[in-house]
N, C-alpha and C positions, 0 to 999 in steps of 0.2 A: 403384856405378859402371856401371850399365846403360847410361847415356848414352854412355859411351866405346865400347860396342859399336856403337851407332847411328852415331856419328861415324866409326868405323873402316869399317863396311860402306859408308857413303856415300863415303868416301875411296877405297876399293877400286873402287867403281862408277865414280868419276871417272877413276881410272887405267885401268881396262879400256876405258871409252869413248874415252879419249884414244888408247890403243894401237890400237883398232879403226878409228879415224877418221884416223889419221896418214897423210898422203899420198893421201887419197881425194878425190873430187869434193865440191863443196859440197852436192850432192843427197844423197850417201851420208852426209856428216857430219851433216846435219840429221836423217836417219833414225836414225843411231846415237845421237846425243845426245838425241833425243826419246825413244827407247826407254829409254835409261839414266836419263833424268830421271824418267820415269814409274815404272819398276820398281825401280831401285836407289837413286837419290839422294833423291828427294822423300819417300818414306815413312820412311826411316831418319833422314834429316836432320830432318824435322819431329818425329819421336819424340825424338831426342836434344835438340833445341832445347826442346821442351816439358818434358822432364825437367829440363834445366838451369835453365830459367826457374822451374819449381816449386821446385827446390832453393834458388835464390837468394831468392825471396820467401817461402819456407817455408810454402807453401799447396799442398796436394795438388790442389786444384781448378784450379790454374793450368796443370796439364798439358793442359788442354783447349784450349790455344792451338794444339796440333797439329791440331785439327779445322779451324782456319782456314789453317794453313800448308800442309797436305798438298794440299787441292784447288787452291790457287794454283799450287803446283809441278807438280801433275799436269796441269792445264790448259795450262800453259806447255809442258810436254813433249809434250802431245797436239798443240798448235799446231805445234811444231817438226816432229813426225812427219808431220803432214798437209802442211806446206810441203815437206818432203823428198819425199813421195810424189807430190804433184801438180806439183812444179816441173819445167819442161821441161828437157830436156838442153841443155847449153850447146854451141853450135856454134862451133867454132874458125874465126874469120875470118882467112883468110890470102890473100895476094896470089898469084895463080897465076904471076906473073912470076918469083918467086924459087924456085918449086918445080920 
């Protein structure tokens, strides 16, 4: 049941990322979710999916599917992190008549 640990850590990573990004700007949300996806979600989720798939098809070599899943998740997290870093701050447009 090692795959349950992978699913559990990935779920905890999602909860922590959600708590850290709740009520923040879009820029901060992209940074938090990018880091969480790269460090907590992608490696453990790909590990758990690989083990689950190998258990279902009853072939130990099928765990190598994680070698394909992890880079995809990591690159998506890296893109989210870079978008958050290089995104310009949102300027609130307000009419000075009402201020």
